[in-house]
PDB file as gemmi writes it, atoms N, CA and C in Angstrom:
CRYST1    1.000    1.000    1.000  90.00  90.00  90.00 P 1                      
ATOM      1  N   MET A   1      37.341  -7.149  28.755  1.00  0.00           N  
ATOM      2  CA  MET A   1      36.633  -7.501  29.962  1.00  0.00           C  
ATOM      3  C   MET A   1      35.579  -8.545  29.610  1.00  0.00           C  
ATOM      4  N   HIS A   2      35.559  -9.622  30.355  1.00  0.00           N  
ATOM      5  CA  HIS A   2      34.566 -10.675  30.157  1.00  0.00           C  
ATOM      6  C   HIS A   2      33.264 -10.253  30.834  1.00  0.00           C  
ATOM      7  N   CYS A   3      32.151 -10.406  30.128  1.00  0.00           N  
ATOM      8  CA  CYS A   3      30.846  -9.986  30.639  1.00  0.00           C  
ATOM      9  C   CYS A   3      29.859 -11.144  30.569  1.00  0.00           C  
ATOM     10  N   GLU A   4      28.937 -11.161  31.530  1.00  0.00           N  
ATOM     11  CA  GLU A   4      27.841 -12.124  31.539  1.00  0.00           C  
ATOM     12  C   GLU A   4      26.532 -11.361  31.672  1.00  0.00           C  
ATOM     13  N   TYR A   5      25.495 -11.879  31.033  1.00  0.00           N  
ATOM     14  CA  TYR A   5      24.194 -11.218  31.011  1.00  0.00           C  
ATOM     15  C   TYR A   5      23.120 -12.297  31.021  1.00  0.00           C  
ATOM     16  N   THR A   6      22.043 -12.055  31.747  1.00  0.00           N  
ATOM     17  CA  THR A   6      20.901 -12.969  31.760  1.00  0.00           C  
ATOM     18  C   THR A   6      19.812 -12.389  30.864  1.00  0.00           C  
ATOM     19  N   PRO A   7      19.593 -12.981  29.691  1.00  0.00           N  
ATOM     20  CA  PRO A   7      18.576 -12.467  28.780  1.00  0.00           C  
ATOM     21  C   PRO A   7      17.165 -12.679  29.326  1.00  0.00           C  
ATOM     22  N   GLU A   8      16.243 -11.851  28.868  1.00  0.00           N  
ATOM     23  CA  GLU A   8      14.844 -11.944  29.293  1.00  0.00           C  
ATOM     24  C   GLU A   8      13.949 -12.207  28.093  1.00  0.00           C  
ATOM     25  N   GLY A   9      12.995 -13.121  28.266  1.00  0.00           N  
ATOM     26  CA  GLY A   9      11.981 -13.357  27.247  1.00  0.00           C  
ATOM     27  C   GLY A   9      12.439 -14.175  26.051  1.00  0.00           C  
ATOM     28  N   VAL A  10      13.591 -14.845  26.174  1.00  0.00           N  
ATOM     29  CA  VAL A  10      14.111 -15.672  25.080  1.00  0.00           C  
ATOM     30  C   VAL A  10      14.572 -17.021  25.634  1.00  0.00           C  
ATOM     31  N   CYS A  11      14.888 -17.943  24.755  1.00  0.00           N  
ATOM     32  CA  CYS A  11      15.279 -19.298  25.176  1.00  0.00           C  
ATOM     33  C   CYS A  11      16.632 -19.382  25.884  1.00  0.00           C  
ATOM     34  N   PRO A  12      17.666 -18.668  25.424  1.00  0.00           N  
ATOM     35  CA  PRO A  12      18.953 -18.776  26.118  1.00  0.00           C  
ATOM     36  C   PRO A  12      18.862 -18.324  27.577  1.00  0.00           C  
ATOM     37  N   SER A  13      19.541 -19.053  28.450  1.00  0.00           N  
ATOM     38  CA  SER A  13      19.529 -18.720  29.877  1.00  0.00           C  
ATOM     39  C   SER A  13      20.692 -17.818  30.269  1.00  0.00           C  
ATOM     40  N   LYS A  14      21.680 -17.719  29.389  1.00  0.00           N  
ATOM     41  CA  LYS A  14      22.862 -16.917  29.709  1.00  0.00           C  
ATOM     42  C   LYS A  14      23.535 -16.473  28.420  1.00  0.00           C  
ATOM     43  N   LEU A  15      24.154 -15.300  28.489  1.00  0.00           N  
ATOM     44  CA  LEU A  15      24.886 -14.735  27.367  1.00  0.00           C  
ATOM     45  C   LEU A  15      26.222 -14.246  27.897  1.00  0.00           C  
ATOM     46  N   GLU A  16      27.298 -14.639  27.237  1.00  0.00           N  
ATOM     47  CA  GLU A  16      28.636 -14.208  27.636  1.00  0.00           C  
ATOM     48  C   GLU A  16      29.343 -13.600  26.435  1.00  0.00           C  
ATOM     49  N   PHE A  17      30.194 -12.611  26.694  1.00  0.00           N  
ATOM     50  CA  PHE A  17      30.968 -11.986  25.625  1.00  0.00           C  
ATOM     51  C   PHE A  17      32.103 -11.190  26.250  1.00  0.00           C  
ATOM     52  N   ASP A  18      33.052 -10.823  25.409  1.00  0.00           N  
ATOM     53  CA  ASP A  18      34.156  -9.976  25.844  1.00  0.00           C  
ATOM     54  C   ASP A  18      33.998  -8.605  25.215  1.00  0.00           C  
ATOM     55  N   LEU A  19      34.324  -7.578  25.992  1.00  0.00           N  
ATOM     56  CA  LEU A  19      34.324  -6.199  25.511  1.00  0.00           C  
ATOM     57  C   LEU A  19      35.745  -5.663  25.596  1.00  0.00           C  
ATOM     58  N   ASP A  20      36.261  -5.194  24.475  1.00  0.00           N  
ATOM     59  CA  ASP A  20      37.559  -4.531  24.428  1.00  0.00           C  
ATOM     60  C   ASP A  20      37.295  -3.140  23.883  1.00  0.00           C  
ATOM     61  N   GLY A  21      37.163  -2.172  24.789  1.00  0.00           N  
ATOM     62  CA  GLY A  21      36.672  -0.857  24.380  1.00  0.00           C  
ATOM     63  C   GLY A  21      35.209  -1.024  24.023  1.00  0.00           C  
ATOM     64  N   ASP A  22      34.882  -0.726  22.747  1.00  0.00           N  
ATOM     65  CA  ASP A  22      33.497  -0.931  22.308  1.00  0.00           C  
ATOM     66  C   ASP A  22      33.377  -2.096  21.322  1.00  0.00           C  
ATOM     67  N   VAL A  23      34.416  -2.918  21.227  1.00  0.00           N  
ATOM     68  CA  VAL A  23      34.409  -4.061  20.306  1.00  0.00           C  
ATOM     69  C   VAL A  23      34.016  -5.331  21.062  1.00  0.00           C  
ATOM     70  N   VAL A  24      33.062  -6.061  20.488  1.00  0.00           N  
ATOM     71  CA  VAL A  24      32.501  -7.257  21.112  1.00  0.00           C  
ATOM     72  C   VAL A  24      33.081  -8.505  20.433  1.00  0.00           C  
ATOM     73  N   THR A  25      33.578  -9.437  21.250  1.00  0.00           N  
ATOM     74  CA  THR A  25      34.127 -10.691  20.731  1.00  0.00           C  
ATOM     75  C   THR A  25      33.722 -11.848  21.645  1.00  0.00           C  
ATOM     76  N   ASN A  26      34.003 -13.050  21.193  1.00  0.00           N  
ATOM     77  CA  ASN A  26      33.807 -14.272  21.988  1.00  0.00           C  
ATOM     78  C   ASN A  26      32.399 -14.409  22.555  1.00  0.00           C  
ATOM     79  N   ILE A  27      31.400 -14.215  21.706  1.00  0.00           N  
ATOM     80  CA  ILE A  27      30.005 -14.279  22.126  1.00  0.00           C  
ATOM     81  C   ILE A  27      29.598 -15.742  22.287  1.00  0.00           C  
ATOM     82  N   LYS A  28      28.932 -16.036  23.395  1.00  0.00           N  
ATOM     83  CA  LYS A  28      28.477 -17.409  23.647  1.00  0.00           C  
ATOM     84  C   LYS A  28      27.115 -17.374  24.332  1.00  0.00           C  
ATOM     85  N   PHE A  29      26.151 -18.047  23.728  1.00  0.00           N  
ATOM     86  CA  PHE A  29      24.830 -18.210  24.318  1.00  0.00           C  
ATOM     87  C   PHE A  29      24.761 -19.581  24.972  1.00  0.00           C  
ATOM     88  N   THR A  30      24.118 -19.677  26.121  1.00  0.00           N  
ATOM     89  CA  THR A  30      23.853 -20.959  26.773  1.00  0.00           C  
ATOM     90  C   THR A  30      22.380 -21.277  26.574  1.00  0.00           C  
ATOM     91  N   ASP A  31      22.100 -22.437  25.995  1.00  0.00           N  
ATOM     92  CA  ASP A  31      20.748 -22.884  25.649  1.00  0.00           C  
ATOM     93  C   ASP A  31      20.250 -22.111  24.424  1.00  0.00           C  
ATOM     94  N   GLY A  32      19.071 -22.445  23.962  1.00  0.00           N  
ATOM     95  CA  GLY A  32      18.509 -21.790  22.786  1.00  0.00           C  
ATOM     96  C   GLY A  32      18.797 -22.571  21.507  1.00  0.00           C  
ATOM     97  N   CYS A  33      18.552 -21.958  20.371  1.00  0.00           N  
ATOM     98  CA  CYS A  33      18.720 -22.575  19.046  1.00  0.00           C  
ATOM     99  C   CYS A  33      20.199 -22.584  18.674  1.00  0.00           C  
ATOM    100  N   ASP A  34      20.852 -23.692  18.908  1.00  0.00           N  
ATOM    101  CA  ASP A  34      22.307 -23.795  18.807  1.00  0.00           C  
ATOM    102  C   ASP A  34      22.871 -23.255  17.495  1.00  0.00           C  
ATOM    103  N   GLY A  35      22.379 -23.735  16.374  1.00  0.00           N  
ATOM    104  CA  GLY A  35      22.917 -23.315  15.077  1.00  0.00           C  
ATOM    105  C   GLY A  35      22.715 -21.837  14.808  1.00  0.00           C  
ATOM    106  N   ASN A  36      21.506 -21.347  15.052  1.00  0.00           N  
ATOM    107  CA  ASN A  36      21.220 -19.931  14.817  1.00  0.00           C  
ATOM    108  C   ASN A  36      22.060 -19.032  15.714  1.00  0.00           C  
ATOM    109  N   LEU A  37      22.234 -19.432  16.962  1.00  0.00           N  
ATOM    110  CA  LEU A  37      22.995 -18.596  17.892  1.00  0.00           C  
ATOM    111  C   LEU A  37      24.489 -18.639  17.596  1.00  0.00           C  
ATOM    112  N   LYS A  38      24.980 -19.771  17.106  1.00  0.00           N  
ATOM    113  CA  LYS A  38      26.378 -19.822  16.662  1.00  0.00           C  
ATOM    114  C   LYS A  38      26.577 -18.906  15.458  1.00  0.00           C  
ATOM    115  N   ALA A  39      25.611 -18.891  14.547  1.00  0.00           N  
ATOM    116  CA  ALA A  39      25.697 -18.023  13.370  1.00  0.00           C  
ATOM    117  C   ALA A  39      25.659 -16.553  13.782  1.00  0.00           C  
ATOM    118  N   LEU A  40      24.723 -16.192  14.659  1.00  0.00           N  
ATOM    119  CA  LEU A  40      24.641 -14.814  15.149  1.00  0.00           C  
ATOM    120  C   LEU A  40      25.952 -14.410  15.811  1.00  0.00           C  
ATOM    121  N   SER A  41      26.495 -15.284  16.637  1.00  0.00           N  
ATOM    122  CA  SER A  41      27.749 -14.998  17.331  1.00  0.00           C  
ATOM    123  C   SER A  41      28.888 -14.777  16.345  1.00  0.00           C  
ATOM    124  N   ALA A  42      28.941 -15.581  15.292  1.00  0.00           N  
ATOM    125  CA  ALA A  42      29.997 -15.435  14.286  1.00  0.00           C  
ATOM    126  C   ALA A  42      29.854 -14.131  13.511  1.00  0.00           C  
ATOM    127  N   VAL A  43      28.620 -13.759  13.186  1.00  0.00           N  
ATOM    128  CA  VAL A  43      28.378 -12.536  12.418  1.00  0.00           C  
ATOM    129  C   VAL A  43      28.777 -11.295  13.211  1.00  0.00           C  
ATOM    130  N   VAL A  44      28.435 -11.237  14.483  1.00  0.00           N  
ATOM    131  CA  VAL A  44      28.691 -10.017  15.263  1.00  0.00           C  
ATOM    132  C   VAL A  44      30.094  -9.968  15.859  1.00  0.00           C  
ATOM    133  N   ASN A  45      30.829 -11.062  15.818  1.00  0.00           N  
ATOM    134  CA  ASN A  45      32.173 -11.083  16.399  1.00  0.00           C  
ATOM    135  C   ASN A  45      33.040  -9.996  15.750  1.00  0.00           C  
ATOM    136  N   GLY A  46      33.558  -9.092  16.565  1.00  0.00           N  
ATOM    137  CA  GLY A  46      34.384  -7.995  16.066  1.00  0.00           C  
ATOM    138  C   GLY A  46      33.622  -6.720  15.772  1.00  0.00           C  
ATOM    139  N   MET A  47      32.295  -6.742  15.872  1.00  0.00           N  
ATOM    140  CA  MET A  47      31.498  -5.525  15.678  1.00  0.00           C  
ATOM    141  C   MET A  47      31.581  -4.647  16.921  1.00  0.00           C  
ATOM    142  N   THR A  48      31.269  -3.377  16.739  1.00  0.00           N  
ATOM    143  CA  THR A  48      31.188  -2.465  17.875  1.00  0.00           C  
ATOM    144  C   THR A  48      29.800  -2.557  18.493  1.00  0.00           C  
ATOM    145  N   VAL A  49      29.693  -2.032  19.692  1.00  0.00           N  
ATOM    146  CA  VAL A  49      28.403  -1.983  20.383  1.00  0.00           C  
ATOM    147  C   VAL A  49      27.378  -1.263  19.507  1.00  0.00           C  
ATOM    148  N   SER A  50      27.747  -0.133  18.929  1.00  0.00           N  
ATOM    149  CA  SER A  50      26.821   0.643  18.090  1.00  0.00           C  
ATOM    150  C   SER A  50      26.389  -0.123  16.849  1.00  0.00           C  
ATOM    151  N   GLN A  51      27.309  -0.848  16.236  1.00  0.00           N  
ATOM    152  CA  GLN A  51      26.947  -1.639  15.057  1.00  0.00           C  
ATOM    153  C   GLN A  51      25.943  -2.729  15.417  1.00  0.00           C  
ATOM    154  N   ILE A  52      26.171  -3.404  16.521  1.00  0.00           N  
ATOM    155  CA  ILE A  52      25.240  -4.456  16.951  1.00  0.00           C  
ATOM    156  C   ILE A  52      23.868  -3.853  17.214  1.00  0.00           C  
ATOM    157  N   GLU A  53      23.824  -2.710  17.886  1.00  0.00           N  
ATOM    158  CA  GLU A  53      22.538  -2.039  18.125  1.00  0.00           C  
ATOM    159  C   GLU A  53      21.866  -1.664  16.809  1.00  0.00           C  
ATOM    160  N   GLN A  54      22.638  -1.119  15.889  1.00  0.00           N  
ATOM    161  CA  GLN A  54      22.090  -0.673  14.608  1.00  0.00           C  
ATOM    162  C   GLN A  54      21.405  -1.815  13.860  1.00  0.00           C  
ATOM    163  N   TYR A  55      22.037  -2.967  13.831  1.00  0.00           N  
ATOM    164  CA  TYR A  55      21.513  -4.085  13.054  1.00  0.00           C  
ATOM    165  C   TYR A  55      20.490  -4.946  13.788  1.00  0.00           C  
ATOM    166  N   PHE A  56      20.570  -5.025  15.115  1.00  0.00           N  
ATOM    167  CA  PHE A  56      19.806  -6.053  15.821  1.00  0.00           C  
ATOM    168  C   PHE A  56      18.837  -5.561  16.889  1.00  0.00           C  
ATOM    169  N   SER A  57      18.776  -4.261  17.174  1.00  0.00           N  
ATOM    170  CA  SER A  57      17.924  -3.792  18.274  1.00  0.00           C  
ATOM    171  C   SER A  57      16.434  -3.927  18.044  1.00  0.00           C  
ATOM    172  N   ASN A  58      15.998  -3.964  16.816  1.00  0.00           N  
ATOM    173  CA  ASN A  58      14.554  -3.962  16.551  1.00  0.00           C  
ATOM    174  C   ASN A  58      14.038  -5.272  15.977  1.00  0.00           C  
ATOM    175  N   ILE A  59      14.774  -6.348  16.156  1.00  0.00           N  
ATOM    176  CA  ILE A  59      14.343  -7.645  15.628  1.00  0.00           C  
ATOM    177  C   ILE A  59      13.579  -8.400  16.716  1.00  0.00           C  
ATOM    178  N   THR A  60      12.384  -8.850  16.366  1.00  0.00           N  
ATOM    179  CA  THR A  60      11.593  -9.644  17.302  1.00  0.00           C  
ATOM    180  C   THR A  60      11.547 -11.086  16.808  1.00  0.00           C  
ATOM    181  N   CYS A  61      11.064 -11.981  17.651  1.00  0.00           N  
ATOM    182  CA  CYS A  61      10.981 -13.405  17.316  1.00  0.00           C  
ATOM    183  C   CYS A  61       9.531 -13.851  17.482  1.00  0.00           C  
ATOM    184  N   GLY A  62       8.911 -14.205  16.375  1.00  0.00           N  
ATOM    185  CA  GLY A  62       7.516 -14.629  16.429  1.00  0.00           C  
ATOM    186  C   GLY A  62       6.645 -13.536  17.022  1.00  0.00           C  
ATOM    187  N   SER A  63       5.805 -13.904  17.978  1.00  0.00           N  
ATOM    188  CA  SER A  63       4.917 -12.924  18.610  1.00  0.00           C  
ATOM    189  C   SER A  63       5.568 -12.254  19.819  1.00  0.00           C  
ATOM    190  N   ASN A  64       6.809 -12.622  20.128  1.00  0.00           N  
ATOM    191  CA  ASN A  64       7.521 -12.001  21.255  1.00  0.00           C  
ATOM    192  C   ASN A  64       7.889 -10.561  20.924  1.00  0.00           C  
ATOM    193  N   THR A  65       8.080  -9.778  21.957  1.00  0.00           N  
ATOM    194  CA  THR A  65       8.494  -8.389  21.763  1.00  0.00           C  
ATOM    195  C   THR A  65      10.007  -8.250  21.773  1.00  0.00           C  
ATOM    196  N   THR A  66      10.717  -9.366  21.837  1.00  0.00           N  
ATOM    197  CA  THR A  66      12.177  -9.355  21.837  1.00  0.00           C  
ATOM    198  C   THR A  66      12.683 -10.557  21.049  1.00  0.00           C  
ATOM    199  N   SER A  67      13.988 -10.710  20.985  1.00  0.00           N  
ATOM    200  CA  SER A  67      14.622 -11.846  20.307  1.00  0.00           C  
ATOM    201  C   SER A  67      16.012 -12.025  20.893  1.00  0.00           C  
ATOM    202  N   CYS A  68      16.665 -13.097  20.521  1.00  0.00           N  
ATOM    203  CA  CYS A  68      18.041 -13.321  20.990  1.00  0.00           C  
ATOM    204  C   CYS A  68      18.960 -12.203  20.514  1.00  0.00           C  
ATOM    205  N   SER A  69      18.788 -11.778  19.264  1.00  0.00           N  
ATOM    206  CA  SER A  69      19.645 -10.709  18.751  1.00  0.00           C  
ATOM    207  C   SER A  69      19.353  -9.380  19.440  1.00  0.00           C  
ATOM    208  N   MET A  70      18.093  -9.111  19.753  1.00  0.00           N  
ATOM    209  CA  MET A  70      17.758  -7.888  20.479  1.00  0.00           C  
ATOM    210  C   MET A  70      18.327  -7.934  21.892  1.00  0.00           C  
ATOM    211  N   GLN A  71      18.258  -9.092  22.523  1.00  0.00           N  
ATOM    212  CA  GLN A  71      18.829  -9.236  23.864  1.00  0.00           C  
ATOM    213  C   GLN A  71      20.341  -9.046  23.833  1.00  0.00           C  
ATOM    214  N   LEU A  72      20.995  -9.518  22.782  1.00  0.00           N  
ATOM    215  CA  LEU A  72      22.428  -9.287  22.626  1.00  0.00           C  
ATOM    216  C   LEU A  72      22.712  -7.792  22.520  1.00  0.00           C  
ATOM    217  N   ALA A  73      21.934  -7.084  21.720  1.00  0.00           N  
ATOM    218  CA  ALA A  73      22.120  -5.634  21.577  1.00  0.00           C  
ATOM    219  C   ALA A  73      21.939  -4.925  22.917  1.00  0.00           C  
ATOM    220  N   HIS A  74      20.922  -5.320  23.676  1.00  0.00           N  
ATOM    221  CA  HIS A  74      20.707  -4.728  25.008  1.00  0.00           C  
ATOM    222  C   HIS A  74      21.872  -5.050  25.935  1.00  0.00           C  
ATOM    223  N   ALA A  75      22.326  -6.294  25.895  1.00  0.00           N  
ATOM    224  CA  ALA A  75      23.396  -6.741  26.791  1.00  0.00           C  
ATOM    225  C   ALA A  75      24.687  -5.979  26.553  1.00  0.00           C  
ATOM    226  N   VAL A  76      25.095  -5.862  25.288  1.00  0.00           N  
ATOM    227  CA  VAL A  76      26.376  -5.201  25.018  1.00  0.00           C  
ATOM    228  C   VAL A  76      26.315  -3.719  25.372  1.00  0.00           C  
ATOM    229  N   ARG A  77      25.162  -3.087  25.135  1.00  0.00           N  
ATOM    230  CA  ARG A  77      25.027  -1.669  25.498  1.00  0.00           C  
ATOM    231  C   ARG A  77      25.051  -1.503  27.011  1.00  0.00           C  
ATOM    232  N   GLU A  78      24.300  -2.339  27.719  1.00  0.00           N  
ATOM    233  CA  GLU A  78      24.241  -2.242  29.180  1.00  0.00           C  
ATOM    234  C   GLU A  78      25.632  -2.421  29.796  1.00  0.00           C  
ATOM    235  N   LYS A  79      26.340  -3.445  29.374  1.00  0.00           N  
ATOM    236  CA  LYS A  79      27.668  -3.708  29.945  1.00  0.00           C  
ATOM    237  C   LYS A  79      28.666  -2.628  29.544  1.00  0.00           C  
ATOM    238  N   TYR A  80      28.594  -2.148  28.310  1.00  0.00           N  
ATOM    239  CA  TYR A  80      29.476  -1.063  27.867  1.00  0.00           C  
ATOM    240  C   TYR A  80      29.245   0.183  28.728  1.00  0.00           C  
ATOM    241  N   ASN A  81      27.975   0.524  28.943  1.00  0.00           N  
ATOM    242  CA  ASN A  81      27.653   1.700  29.759  1.00  0.00           C  
ATOM    243  C   ASN A  81      28.132   1.533  31.197  1.00  0.00           C  
ATOM    244  N   GLU A  82      27.971   0.330  31.756  1.00  0.00           N  
ATOM    245  CA  GLU A  82      28.442   0.075  33.125  1.00  0.00           C  
ATOM    246  C   GLU A  82      29.955   0.261  33.230  1.00  0.00           C  
ATOM    247  N   LEU A  83      30.678  -0.220  32.238  1.00  0.00           N  
ATOM    248  CA  LEU A  83      32.140  -0.148  32.268  1.00  0.00           C  
ATOM    249  C   LEU A  83      32.669   1.255  31.983  1.00  0.00           C  
ATOM    250  N   ASN A  84      31.838   2.097  31.379  1.00  0.00           N  
ATOM    251  CA  ASN A  84      32.281   3.436  30.994  1.00  0.00           C  
ATOM    252  C   ASN A  84      31.519   4.539  31.712  1.00  0.00           C  
ATOM    253  N   ALA A  85      30.925   4.208  32.848  1.00  0.00           N  
ATOM    254  CA  ALA A  85      30.150   5.199  33.618  1.00  0.00           C  
ATOM    255  C   ALA A  85      31.076   6.143  34.366  1.00  0.00           C  
TER     256      ALA A  85                                                      
END                                                                             
C-alpha cells in the first residue's frame, strides 16, 4: 500500500513510502537535505516498522525535538496502525 505523510517540525514537506505488511520500501522525502534523506531512505528500505522505530524514534536534529528520521518512524507506525486497525 502506498502511503503519504506530512512531517512536522522538519524541512521535508512530504514523505512517501510503501507498506507491505510491516515492511517499508520505496521511501521518498520531498524537500530537505537531499543527500542525507537519500541515505536514510536507502538504509531503512526493507526494514520493518518496529526496526525503524527501534533505530530512529529518539533521534533529534539540532535543538529541535524531532528529526527527519524520527518523523519517518512516526509516519510508518501511524500508517501501519491505520491499515491494521
